[in-house]
N, C-alpha and C positions, 0 to 999 in steps of 0.2 A: 566287176562282181564278184570275181573269183577271188580278187586280193582282199575285198572286205569281207567277204566269208570266213578267209584265213586269219585276218586281223580278231574276229570275234571269236573265232574258235581257240586263240590261243590266250586271249585275256578271260573267256569263260574256264578254260583248263587250269590257269593258276591258282584260282581260289579253292577249287577241289583238291587239287595236287597238295596245296598247304595243309588241308584239314587231314589229309591222311599221313603227314611225313612229321618226322621230329625235327627237322632243320630247315631253316631258309637261308640261302647263300647269295647275298647281292656281290657282284663283283663288277670291275670293269678290265678291258682288254686292249691293248694296242699290237697291231700286226703288219708287217710290211711282206711284201710278196712280188709277184709279178702276173701280169694279165698276158694270155695266149689268144688272141682274138681270132676267129674266123666267120667272116662277114659274108655270107653269100648274097650276090648283088646282080640283078637283072635291071638293064637301063630300058630305055622307053623305047627301043627298037627290039627289044626281047634278047638281046645279046647277054649270056651270062659271062660273069668273072667273078673273083673272089678276093676280097681284102682280107688281109692279116697283118698283125702286129704284135710285138712282145716289148711291154713297158712295164714300169714299175709301178707298183701299189702301195698305198697308205690307209691303213682301216683302223678306226677307232671304234670301239663298240662300250654299251652298258647291258648288263643282263641280270637276272634273279633266277636261282636255281633252287630245285628242291631235291635232298637226299631221301629216297624212297627204301626203306630198310637198311641192309646194307651193302647192297650191291647195284640199286639203280638209281638213274639220276634223270631230271628232266628239267628243261629250262626254256625259258623264252629270251629271246637277246634283240636289241635294237643296234645298227650299226649305220655309220655315215662314213664314207670313203672318197678319196680324192687319186684320181688315176692321170686326168688328160692324157689320155693315149690316144694315136692317130695312126694311120695308114698311111702309107706310100701312095702317092698318085697312081691312079690307075687309067689306062685309056680306056673312055665309054663313048658311046655314040648318042649325040645330040640331035634328034631328028636329022640323022644321016651326016651328021658334022662330029668329028672327031673332037673330044674335050677330055680334059683331065679332070678326075673326081677322088676326093678323099673323105673319108668318115672318121670321127673323133667322138672318143668318150670322154667327158669332161668330169663329173663326179656325179654321186649319187647316194642312195639310203636304202635301208630295208631292214625288215624283222624276220626272225627264223624261230623254228621250233626246233629245239634241241635234245634228245633223248639219248642216254647213253649207258654204259655198264660199268661200274666202279671197280677200278683194281687195288687189291689189298696186298698188304705184306706185314706180317707179325702184328695182325688185328688192326692196322691203320691204313686209312685211305691213301695210296700212293700214286693214283694215276685213272685216267679215263679213256675209254673208246667210245667215241659218240658219233652221230649222224646228224645231219643239218638238213631240213626242209624250210624253205624261205620265199618271200616275195620281196622284189627289188624294183625300185625306181632308178632310171640312170637318163642322164641329160647329154642327149646326143646333138653333133653338130654335123652335118653334110654341108660339103664345098664342091663346086664344080667350075670350071672356069669358062663354059658358055652358057648363057640363060637359055632355057627352054622356049619354044615358041610362044608368043601371047605372055611371055613373063618378063619382068626385069630382075628377079632374084636371082642369084647365083648361090645362096646359102638357105640352109633350113633348120633352123634349131627347136628341139622339143625335148617333152620327158617321155620316156618309152619304158614299160614294166615287163618283167621278166618273171619266171619263176626257177627258183634254185635248189640242186639237190647236190648234197655232198658228204663228206665225214672226216675225222681226224682223231688224233691221239692228243692226250693232255698228261702231263707228269708234273707231281708236286715236287719241288727243290729246296723249298724254304717254307717257314710256317705259313705265309699268305701268299707265297709266291708260286706259279706256275709257268711252266712253258708248253706251248702247243704248235702242231703242225696240221695243217689241213689241205685238202683238196676239194673244190668246187667247180661245179658246172653250171652255168646259168644259160637259159632259154629265152631268149626275147622274142615276143609277139613280132609278127612280119608287120613292117610299115612302109609308109611310102614317103619319099622324099624329093620334091622336083619332078614328080613322075616316075622315078624310079623305085623297085620293090627292094627292100633291103630284109635280110632276115640274120640278126646277129646270135651266134652263139660264143661264149667266153668260157676258157678254161683259167680257173685261179689256182696258183701255188702259193701257200702263204704259211709265217710261222710268227710266233709273238709270245707276248708276255700277258700273264693274267695276275690279278691282283684280287685276292676274295677277302671280304671284310667280315668274315666269320672263319 
């Protein structure tokens, strides 16, 4: 429900912004970076552990923004990403028996609301400082080496949702080209996989290129 409300706000906001602004800026972006995952884990015997990983990320985005006056910016952006990041195997307890377990993030998509402040030099737009607020859906795969009691499965794959907060800077170096750098923190809703409770948090550091069509 929260995700649906966020989507509705974003799409209702854009027409209102457009009517108050002199310029609409559609754009595309490509970012590369790294995931720093910290995934809290409680097995079905209530033992606590933490999965962690650091692996590359590739992210593609399309967006539309509006320039408000001379110093303000607001945009909505849709992105899809591929990471295929996974943790090393951890030892957990499955009904009193030691087993190995691993969690993997495969790919996902999201939508963001991006407010910002435009930086100017000699009357020209040169850069942007911005914040990012968004919602994310990610495909997770959980694996363990011993099946839980009463179940034959040793893996569980599902889509999981999260909220995202972050911010970055963007500088134009050519007529339609800009470079940006960004940090995001992603908070996933806690979920269960084969009787184990998992609460992932991701830290994302990325940099990329933005092409504006205006």
